[in-house]
C-alpha positions as CSV (number, residue, x, y, z in Angstrom):
1,X,0.0,0.0,0.0
2,X,1.3,3.4,-0.9
3,X,1.2,6.0,1.8
4,X,1.6,9.6,0.9
5,X,4.2,11.6,2.8
6,X,1.6,14.2,3.6
7,X,-0.5,11.5,5.3
8,X,2.4,10.5,7.4
9,X,3.0,14.0,8.5
10,X,-0.7,14.7,9.1
11,X,-1.1,11.5,11.1
12,X,1.9,12.3,13.2
13,X,0.7,15.8,13.9
14,X,-2.7,14.5,14.8
15,X,-1.3,12.1,17.4
16,X,1.1,14.7,18.8
17,X,-1.7,17.2,19.3
18,X,-3.9,14.6,20.9
19,X,-1.2,13.6,23.3
20,X,-0.4,17.3,24.1
21,X,-4.1,17.9,24.6
22,X,-4.4,15.0,27.0
23,X,-1.3,16.1,28.8
24,X,-2.7,19.7,29.0
25,X,-5.9,18.4,30.5
26,X,-4.2,16.2,33.0
27,X,-1.9,19.0,34.0
28,X,-4.9,21.3,34.6
29,X,-6.6,18.6,36.6
30,X,-3.5,18.1,38.8
31,X,-3.0,21.8,39.3
32,X,-6.7,22.5,40.2
33,X,-7.4,19.2,42.0
34,X,-10.6,18.8,40.0
35,X,-11.4,16.1,37.4
36,X,-14.3,18.1,35.9
37,X,-12.9,21.2,34.3
38,X,-15.9,21.9,32.0
39,X,-19.5,20.5,32.0
40,X,-18.6,18.5,28.9
41,X,-16.1,16.5,30.9
42,X,-19.1,14.8,32.7
43,X,-22.5,16.4,32.1
44,X,-24.3,14.3,34.7
45,X,-21.8,14.7,37.5
46,X,-21.4,18.4,36.7
47,X,-25.2,19.0,37.0
48,X,-25.4,17.1,40.2
49,X,-22.4,18.9,41.6
50,X,-24.0,22.2,40.7
51,X,-27.2,21.2,42.6
52,X,-25.2,20.1,45.6
53,X,-23.2,23.4,45.6
54,X,-26.4,25.4,45.6
55,X,-27.7,23.3,48.5
56,X,-24.5,23.8,50.4
57,X,-24.7,27.6,49.9
58,X,-28.3,27.6,51.0
59,X,-27.4,25.4,54.0
60,X,-24.6,27.8,54.9
61,X,-27.2,30.6,55.0
62,X,-29.4,28.5,57.3
63,X,-26.5,28.0,59.6
64,X,-25.8,31.7,59.7
65,X,-29.5,32.4,60.3
66,X,-29.4,29.9,63.1
67,X,-26.5,31.6,64.7
68,X,-28.4,34.9,64.6
69,X,-31.5,33.3,66.1
70,X,-29.4,31.6,68.8
71,X,-27.8,34.9,69.8
72,X,-31.2,36.7,69.8
73,X,-33.0,34.0,71.8
74,X,-30.1,33.7,74.3
75,X,-30.3,37.5,74.8
76,X,-34.1,37.3,75.4
77,X,-33.6,34.4,77.9
78,X,-31.0,36.4,79.7
79,X,-33.3,39.4,80.0
80,X,-36.1,37.3,81.2
81,X,-33.9,35.8,83.8
82,X,-32.9,39.3,85.0
83,X,-36.6,40.2,85.3
84,X,-37.2,37.1,87.4
85,X,-34.4,38.2,89.7
86,X,-35.9,41.7,90.0
87,X,-39.4,40.4,90.7
88,X,-38.1,38.0,93.4
89,X,-36.3,41.0,94.9
90,X,-39.6,42.9,94.9
91,X,-41.4,39.9,96.5
92,X,-38.8,40.0,99.3
93,X,-39.4,43.8,99.8
94,X,-43.2,43.2,99.8
95,X,-42.9,40.5,102.4
96,X,-40.7,42.8,104.5
97,X,-43.3,45.5,104.3
98,X,-45.8,43.2,105.8
99,X,-44.0,43.4,109.2
100,X,-46.6,45.1,111.5
101,X,-43.7,46.7,113.4
102,X,-42.8,48.9,110.4
103,X,-44.0,52.5,110.5
104,X,-45.7,54.3,107.6
105,X,-42.4,56.1,107.0
106,X,-40.5,52.8,106.7
107,X,-43.1,51.5,104.3
108,X,-42.6,54.6,102.2
109,X,-38.9,53.8,102.1
110,X,-39.7,50.3,100.8
111,X,-41.9,51.9,98.2
112,X,-39.0,54.1,96.9
113,X,-36.9,50.9,96.5
114,X,-39.7,49.2,94.6
115,X,-40.1,52.2,92.4
116,X,-36.5,51.8,91.3
117,X,-37.0,48.1,90.5
118,X,-40.1,49.0,88.6
119,X,-38.0,51.2,86.3
120,X,-35.6,48.3,86.0
121,X,-38.3,46.0,84.8
122,X,-39.6,48.6,82.3
123,X,-36.1,48.8,80.9
124,X,-35.9,44.9,80.5
125,X,-39.3,44.9,78.8
126,X,-37.9,47.4,76.3
127,X,-34.6,45.6,75.7
128,X,-33.3,45.2,72.1
129,X,-31.2,42.5,70.3
130,X,-28.2,44.8,69.6
131,X,-29.4,45.6,66.1
132,X,-32.1,48.0,67.3
133,X,-34.9,45.3,67.2
134,X,-37.0,45.1,70.3
135,X,-37.1,41.6,71.8
136,X,-40.6,41.8,73.3
137,X,-42.6,43.9,70.7
138,X,-44.0,40.9,68.8
139,X,-43.7,41.4,65.0
140,X,-43.0,45.2,65.3
141,X,-39.3,45.0,65.9
142,X,-38.7,48.7,65.3
143,X,-41.5,49.8,67.7
144,X,-40.8,50.5,71.4
145,X,-43.3,48.1,73.0
146,X,-43.8,49.6,76.5
147,X,-44.5,53.3,77.1
148,X,-45.2,54.8,80.5
149,X,-48.0,57.3,80.8
150,X,-47.6,57.6,84.5
151,X,-46.3,55.5,87.4
152,X,-48.1,52.2,87.2
153,X,-49.8,53.0,83.9
154,X,-48.0,51.5,81.0
155,X,-49.3,50.9,77.5
156,X,-48.2,48.1,75.1
157,X,-47.7,49.3,71.6
158,X,-46.3,46.1,70.1
159,X,-48.5,43.4,68.6
160,X,-49.2,39.7,69.2
161,X,-47.0,38.4,66.3
162,X,-43.5,36.9,66.3
163,X,-40.6,37.6,63.9
164,X,-39.5,34.4,62.2
165,X,-36.1,33.3,60.9
166,X,-35.7,30.4,58.4
167,X,-33.3,27.9,59.9
168,X,-33.9,25.0,57.6
169,X,-35.9,24.1,54.5
170,X,-39.0,23.3,56.5
171,X,-38.6,25.3,59.7
172,X,-39.0,28.9,60.7
173,X,-38.2,29.7,64.3
174,X,-39.6,32.7,66.3
175,X,-36.9,35.1,67.5
176,X,-39.2,37.6,69.2
177,X,-42.2,37.3,71.6
178,X,-45.2,39.4,72.4
179,X,-44.5,41.5,75.5
180,X,-48.3,41.5,76.2
181,X,-48.1,37.7,76.8
182,X,-45.2,38.2,79.3
183,X,-45.9,41.4,81.2
184,X,-49.5,42.5,80.4
185,X,-51.7,39.4,80.2
186,X,-51.2,38.3,83.8
187,X,-54.2,36.6,85.4
188,X,-55.0,38.1,88.8
189,X,-56.0,36.1,91.8
190,X,-55.4,32.4,91.8
191,X,-55.7,32.4,88.0
192,X,-59.3,31.3,88.1
193,X,-60.9,33.8,90.4
194,X,-59.7,36.8,92.4
195,X,-60.7,38.0,95.9
196,X,-60.6,41.5,97.3
197,X,-62.2,43.9,99.7
198,X,-65.5,45.2,98.4
199,X,-67.8,48.2,99.1
200,X,-69.4,47.8,102.5
201,X,-73.1,47.5,102.7
202,X,-76.2,47.3,104.9
203,X,-77.7,46.4,107.3
204,X,-75.7,48.0,110.1
205,X,-76.2,47.6,113.9
206,X,-75.4,50.2,116.5
207,X,-74.9,48.9,120.0
208,X,-75.6,51.3,122.9
209,X,-74.4,50.7,126.5
210,X,-76.7,48.4,128.4
211,X,-77.4,46.1,125.4
212,X,-79.7,48.3,123.4
213,X,-79.3,47.8,119.6
214,X,-80.5,49.9,116.7
215,X,-80.5,48.5,113.2
216,X,-80.0,50.7,110.1
217,X,-81.1,49.6,106.6
218,X,-81.4,51.3,103.2
219,X,-84.7,52.8,102.2
220,X,-85.9,51.3,98.9
221,X,-86.9,53.9,96.4
222,X,-84.9,56.7,98.1
223,X,-81.5,57.9,97.2
224,X,-78.9,57.3,99.9
225,X,-76.0,59.6,99.9
226,X,-73.0,57.9,101.6
227,X,-71.8,60.0,104.5
228,X,-70.7,59.8,108.2
229,X,-73.6,60.1,110.7
230,X,-73.8,60.7,114.4
231,X,-76.6,59.0,116.4
232,X,-77.0,60.3,120.0
233,X,-79.6,59.7,122.8
234,X,-80.1,62.2,125.6
235,X,-82.6,60.2,127.7
236,X,-85.6,61.5,125.8
237,X,-84.9,61.8,122.1
238,X,-82.5,60.4,119.5
239,X,-80.8,62.8,117.2
240,X,-79.5,61.6,113.8
241,X,-77.1,64.0,112.2
242,X,-75.5,63.8,108.8
243,X,-72.0,65.1,109.3
244,X,-71.4,66.1,105.7
245,X,-73.9,69.0,105.9
246,X,-75.0,69.1,109.5
247,X,-78.6,68.3,108.8
248,X,-80.4,66.4,111.6
249,X,-83.6,64.7,112.6
250,X,-85.1,63.9,116.0
251,X,-87.4,61.1,117.2
252,X,-88.2,59.3,120.5
253,X,-87.7,55.7,121.5
254,X,-91.3,54.6,120.9
255,X,-91.0,55.9,117.3
256,X,-87.7,54.1,116.9
257,X,-89.2,50.8,118.3
258,X,-91.9,51.0,115.7
259,X,-89.4,51.8,112.9
260,X,-88.3,55.3,111.9
261,X,-87.9,56.1,108.2
262,X,-85.8,59.1,107.0
263,X,-86.7,60.1,103.5
264,X,-84.1,62.9,103.6
265,X,-81.3,60.5,104.5
266,X,-82.6,57.5,102.6
267,X,-82.3,55.1,105.6
268,X,-84.5,53.2,108.0
269,X,-83.8,52.9,111.8
270,X,-85.4,50.4,114.2
271,X,-84.6,49.6,117.8
272,X,-84.2,45.9,118.5
273,X,-84.9,46.2,122.2
274,X,-87.9,47.5,124.1
275,X,-85.9,49.4,126.8
276,X,-84.3,52.7,125.8
277,X,-80.5,52.9,125.9
278,X,-78.1,54.6,128.2
279,X,-77.3,58.2,127.2
280,X,-74.5,58.1,124.7
281,X,-73.3,59.2,121.2
282,X,-72.1,57.0,118.3
283,X,-70.4,58.0,115.0
284,X,-71.5,55.8,112.1
285,X,-69.3,55.4,109.1
286,X,-71.8,55.0,106.2
287,X,-69.5,56.4,103.6
288,X,-69.4,52.9,102.1
289,X,-65.8,53.5,100.9
290,X,-63.9,50.7,102.6
291,X,-64.2,48.0,105.2
292,X,-63.9,49.0,108.8
293,X,-62.8,45.7,110.3
294,X,-59.6,43.6,110.3
295,X,-60.8,40.9,108.0
296,X,-58.2,39.6,105.5
297,X,-59.4,37.5,102.6
298,X,-57.4,34.6,101.2
299,X,-56.8,34.1,97.5
300,X,-59.1,31.0,97.6
301,X,-58.8,27.7,95.8
302,X,-60.8,25.9,93.1
303,X,-61.4,22.4,94.6
304,X,-63.4,21.2,91.5
305,X,-62.6,22.9,88.2
306,X,-65.5,21.0,86.5
307,X,-68.0,22.4,89.0
308,X,-66.5,25.9,88.7
309,X,-67.1,25.7,84.9
310,X,-70.9,25.1,85.5
311,X,-72.8,27.5,83.2
312,X,-74.9,28.5,86.2
313,X,-71.8,29.9,87.9
314,X,-71.6,33.6,86.8
315,X,-68.4,34.0,88.8
316,X,-69.2,37.3,90.5
317,X,-70.2,37.2,94.2
318,X,-70.2,39.5,97.3
319,X,-69.6,38.0,100.7
320,X,-71.4,40.3,103.1
321,X,-70.9,40.3,106.8
322,X,-73.3,41.2,109.6
323,X,-72.2,41.5,113.2
324,X,-74.7,41.9,116.1
325,X,-74.6,41.6,119.9
326,X,-75.3,38.2,121.4
327,X,-78.6,38.7,123.4
328,X,-77.4,36.0,125.8
329,X,-74.5,38.3,126.9
330,X,-75.9,41.6,128.4
331,X,-72.5,43.0,128.6
332,X,-72.4,43.3,124.8
333,X,-68.9,41.8,124.6
334,X,-69.9,38.7,122.7
335,X,-70.8,39.1,119.1
336,X,-72.6,37.0,116.5
337,X,-71.0,37.2,113.1
338,X,-72.8,35.8,110.1
339,X,-72.4,36.2,106.4
340,X,-74.2,35.8,103.1
341,X,-73.0,35.0,99.6
342,X,-74.8,37.3,97.1
343,X,-74.9,37.0,93.3
344,X,-73.4,40.3,92.0
345,X,-73.4,39.7,88.3
346,X,-75.8,42.2,86.6
347,X,-76.0,40.3,83.3
348,X,-75.8,36.8,82.1
349,X,-72.8,35.4,80.2
350,X,-74.0,37.1,76.9
351,X,-73.5,40.5,78.5
352,X,-77.0,41.6,77.4
353,X,-79.6,39.5,79.2
354,X,-80.3,40.8,82.8
355,X,-79.4,38.3,85.5
356,X,-82.7,37.3,87.2
357,X,-80.7,36.4,90.3
358,X,-78.8,39.6,90.6
359,X,-78.4,40.8,94.2
360,X,-80.0,37.7,95.6
361,X,-78.6,35.3,98.2
362,X,-77.1,32.1,96.9
363,X,-77.6,30.5,100.3
364,X,-81.4,31.1,100.9
365,X,-82.6,33.1,97.9
366,X,-83.2,36.4,99.8
367,X,-83.8,39.3,97.4
368,X,-81.8,42.4,98.4
369,X,-83.4,44.3,95.7
370,X,-86.5,44.6,97.9
371,X,-84.6,45.7,101.0
372,X,-82.1,44.6,103.6
373,X,-82.5,41.7,106.0
374,X,-84.1,42.7,109.4
375,X,-83.0,41.2,112.7
376,X,-85.7,40.3,115.1
377,X,-85.0,39.9,118.8
378,X,-84.9,37.6,120.6
379,X,-85.8,34.9,117.9
380,X,-83.3,36.0,115.2
381,X,-80.6,38.3,116.6
382,X,-78.7,38.0,113.3
383,X,-80.7,37.4,110.2
384,X,-77.8,36.4,107.9
385,X,-77.8,32.8,106.9
386,X,-74.4,31.4,107.7
387,X,-72.3,31.5,110.9
388,X,-68.8,32.8,110.5
389,X,-65.7,31.5,112.3
390,X,-62.4,33.2,111.6
391,X,-60.1,31.2,109.3
392,X,-62.7,28.6,108.4
393,X,-63.7,27.9,104.8
394,X,-66.4,29.9,103.1
395,X,-67.6,27.3,100.7
396,X,-69.4,28.2,97.4
397,X,-71.9,25.4,97.6
398,X,-75.2,24.5,99.3
399,X,-74.5,23.2,102.8
400,X,-76.7,20.7,104.7
401,X,-79.9,22.4,105.9
402,X,-79.9,25.2,103.4
403,X,-82.5,25.8,100.7
404,X,-80.3,27.5,98.2
405,X,-81.1,29.9,95.3
406,X,-80.2,27.1,93.0
407,X,-81.1,23.7,94.6
408,X,-77.9,21.7,95.1
409,X,-75.6,24.4,93.9
410,X,-71.9,23.7,94.1
411,X,-69.4,25.8,92.2
412,X,-66.3,23.9,93.5
413,X,-64.5,26.9,95.2
414,X,-63.8,28.1,98.7
415,X,-62.1,31.0,100.4
416,X,-61.4,32.1,104.0
417,X,-61.4,35.4,105.9
418,X,-59.1,35.8,108.8
419,X,-59.4,38.5,111.4
420,X,-62.6,40.3,112.6
421,X,-64.9,41.7,110.0
422,X,-67.2,44.3,111.4
423,X,-70.8,45.0,110.6
424,X,-71.3,45.8,106.9
425,X,-67.8,44.7,105.7
426,X,-67.8,42.8,102.5
427,X,-65.5,41.0,100.1
428,X,-65.7,40.3,96.4
429,X,-65.0,37.1,94.4
430,X,-64.8,37.5,90.6
431,X,-63.4,35.6,87.7
432,X,-59.8,36.3,87.1
433,X,-58.9,38.9,84.5
434,X,-55.7,40.2,83.0
435,X,-53.8,42.8,85.1
436,X,-50.4,43.9,83.9
437,X,-47.3,43.7,86.1
438,X,-46.7,47.5,86.1
439,X,-50.2,48.4,87.4
440,X,-49.8,45.7,90.1
441,X,-46.6,47.5,91.3
442,X,-48.4,50.9,91.0
443,X,-51.3,49.7,93.1
444,X,-49.0,48.2,95.7
445,X,-47.1,51.5,95.8
446,X,-50.3,53.3,96.7
447,X,-51.0,50.8,99.5
448,X,-47.5,51.4,100.9
449,X,-47.8,55.2,100.8
450,X,-51.4,55.4,102.1
451,X,-50.7,53.0,105.1
452,X,-52.2,54.1,108.4
453,X,-50.9,52.7,111.7
454,X,-54.2,51.4,113.2
455,X,-56.0,48.1,113.1
456,X,-58.3,48.9,110.1
457,X,-55.3,50.3,108.1
458,X,-53.2,47.2,108.9
459,X,-56.0,44.9,107.7
460,X,-56.5,47.0,104.5
461,X,-52.8,46.9,103.8
462,X,-52.6,43.2,104.4
463,X,-55.4,42.6,101.8
464,X,-53.4,44.7,99.3
465,X,-50.2,42.9,100.2
466,X,-51.9,39.5,99.6
467,X,-53.1,40.7,96.2
468,X,-49.7,42.0,95.3
469,X,-47.8,38.9,96.3
470,X,-50.3,36.7,94.3
471,X,-49.9,38.9,91.3
472,X,-46.1,38.9,91.5
473,X,-46.2,35.1,91.7
474,X,-48.5,35.0,88.6
475,X,-46.2,37.3,86.8
476,X,-43.3,35.0,87.5
477,X,-45.4,32.2,86.1
478,X,-45.9,34.1,82.8
479,X,-42.2,34.9,82.5
480,X,-41.1,31.3,83.4
481,X,-43.5,30.0,80.7
482,X,-42.0,32.2,78.1
483,X,-38.5,31.4,79.3
484,X,-39.2,27.7,79.1
485,X,-40.6,28.2,75.5
486,X,-37.4,30.1,74.5
487,X,-35.3,27.3,76.1
488,X,-37.1,24.8,73.9
489,X,-36.5,26.9,70.9
490,X,-32.8,27.1,71.8
491,X,-32.7,23.3,72.2
492,X,-34.3,22.9,68.8
493,X,-31.9,25.4,67.3
494,X,-29.0,23.3,68.5
495,X,-30.5,20.2,67.0
496,X,-31.2,21.9,63.7
497,X,-27.8,23.5,63.5
498,X,-26.1,20.1,64.1
499,X,-28.2,18.6,61.3
500,X,-27.3,21.5,59.0
501,X,-23.7,21.0,59.8
502,X,-23.9,17.3,59.1
503,X,-25.7,18.0,55.8
504,X,-23.0,20.4,54.7
505,X,-20.3,17.7,55.4
506,X,-22.3,15.2,53.4
507,X,-22.9,17.6,50.6
508,X,-19.1,18.4,50.4
509,X,-18.2,14.8,50.6
510,X,-20.5,14.0,47.7
511,X,-19.3,17.0,45.6
512,X,-15.7,15.9,46.3
513,X,-16.5,12.4,45.1
514,X,-18.0,13.9,41.9
515,X,-15.5,16.6,41.1
516,X,-12.2,16.0,42.9
517,X,-9.3,14.3,41.1
518,X,-7.8,11.0,42.2
519,X,-4.2,12.1,42.3
520,X,-2.6,8.6,42.2
521,X,-4.6,7.8,39.1
522,X,-4.0,11.2,37.5
523,X,-0.3,11.2,38.1
524,X,-0.1,7.7,36.6
525,X,-2.1,8.9,33.6
526,X,0.1,12.0,33.3
527,X,3.3,9.9,33.3
528,X,1.8,7.4,30.8
529,X,0.6,10.3,28.5
530,X,4.0,11.9,28.7
531,X,5.6,8.6,27.6
532,X,3.1,8.4,24.7
533,X,4.0,11.9,23.7
534,X,7.7,11.3,23.9
535,X,7.3,8.1,21.8
536,X,5.3,10.0,19.2
537,X,7.9,12.7,19.0
538,X,10.7,10.2,18.5
539,X,8.8,8.1,16.0
540,X,7.9,11.2,14.0
541,X,11.5,12.3,14.0
542,X,12.5,8.9,12.6
543,X,9.8,9.0,10.0
544,X,11.0,12.4,8.9
545,X,14.3,10.6,7.9
546,X,12.6,8.2,5.4
547,X,12.3,10.8,2.7
548,X,13.9,9.8,-0.8
549,X,15.2,13.3,-1.2
550,X,17.9,12.5,1.3
551,X,19.3,10.0,-1.3
552,X,19.5,12.4,-4.2
553,X,22.8,14.1,-4.4
C-alpha cells in the first residue's frame, strides 16, 4: 500500500496534538485538583455537583440564620432571667413591708426601693437585640413596646406576632415574643378567680351601752348619699345628724321601736330592744368606701374545676358580713358574726340579658333588691344565713340544711377570711382577668404610701399585700412559661444546627466524590501520556528521515 508523505505527516501531527491535549488536561486537573474542568467532561456529574453546591450555599445561610437566632434568643432568655431576679427582689421587699412593726415612714422607704426596681423591669421589657430590634414587641421589631404614661400606667404598643427566621428548609423559628403575653396578660387572683375587699353595705347595727341595739337599713326607692352620721340619745330623744352637711332629725324611743324612716337621708332605723339605751353618742361610718374591720381575705382555691365551669356559675359574688350583739350576753362583749353570699353579676354570660338572680342570696334566695335583712329579737338576733368563724372555709356550695337559690348548687370553690370583719364589711369574688405587672406595682405602691398605723389600716394593707404577692407570683409564672418556651427553641436550634452542619459535610463529601481528582490515578495517567508523547515525537523524528530526497545528491 502506498502512503503519501503528507498523510504520514498529518497523522503524526494529529497524534502529537492529541497527546499534548491529553497532557494539558491532566496538567490542569492536577493543578486544580478537579477532574471536571468543564461541564462537557461529565455532564451528569457536573449537573449534580451544581445542585449540591447550591444546596451547600443555602445550608450555609441556614447555619448563619441559626447563629443569629441563637444569639437573639439567648439574649431574650438572659433578659427574662434578669426580670425574674428583679421580681423576686420585689417579693422580698413586699414580704418585708408586711411586718406590722414597720411604721408608715419605713413603708414609704420600701416603696421608693420598689419604684427603682419598677423602672428596671420597664427597661428589661424594652430591651433590644443589639441591632435595634426590640425583643418583646412581637412582629413590630422597630416599635418600642412599652411606654409609661404615669407610674403604674404602661401601654403596650407592640403586637401579638412573632418575627420568624428560616433555619432549615421546612422550619422557621420565632426570635421575638409578644410583651403582652409576658408582662400584660397576667391573670389576677389564683388564675381562676380573684378575691378582694368590696364596698361595705347594709344592714348596720349600732350597740348602745346596756345592750340596746339599733339596726339601720337602706330605704328602697330613696337615694342614699353615703356619709358619716352621728346618732345620740339624751334620755328622751334620739338625734341623727349627717356630718357632711350638719342636717339632723329627732325622734323618740317609741318611734324608733316601731321603725323610723328618714326620706331625707334614705335610711330606716329600728330599735331591736324595748328598753331605751343609756345616754351616749355614736359615730356611724356610712361612707361605704372601705371595710372598717380587720378581715383579711385569702386568694381562695378551686377544689373542683368542673363544677367551677358550671354554666350557672356567673363567677361574681359578694360576701357580706353582719355583726350583732349576742342577746345572751348583756355586757355586749360577745358578738354574733354571720355572712351571706350574694350573686353580684348584673347580666348573664352574653352581657346583654339581665341576670334574674342579681343581688339575691345564693344561700337562701333572699332578694336584696327589695330591701335589707331585718334582725328580730330575741328569735333572730342575726338574720344572715351562715355563721362565721375566723379562718374557716367559706364554701361556694349548698350546705346541709340550706335551701339555696339554685337547689344543690356547688361551684367547687372556697375562700377564707381571717381577722374580725365588722358589721357591713364585704369582700368580692370575681373571675380572674388580666392585670399587667406594672399596674400591680403601681397599686401596691399606693398601698404602701397610704398605710395608716391602726387596726383597720393594717387589715386593709394586708389585703393589698396578699393581692400584690399573688400577682407577682402569677407574673413570675408568665415569665417562666416564656423562658421555658425560649429554652425549647434554643434546644431545637442546637439540633437543627447540628443537622445542617452534618448535611454540609455530606454535601461536600458527595461533591468531592463527583469533582475531585484521584491524584494517584491522575499522576499515573500523566506519566503514561507523557511517555506516549515522547514516543510519538521520536517516531515522528524517525519517520522524517525516510524521505527519498535524502538519497538524491
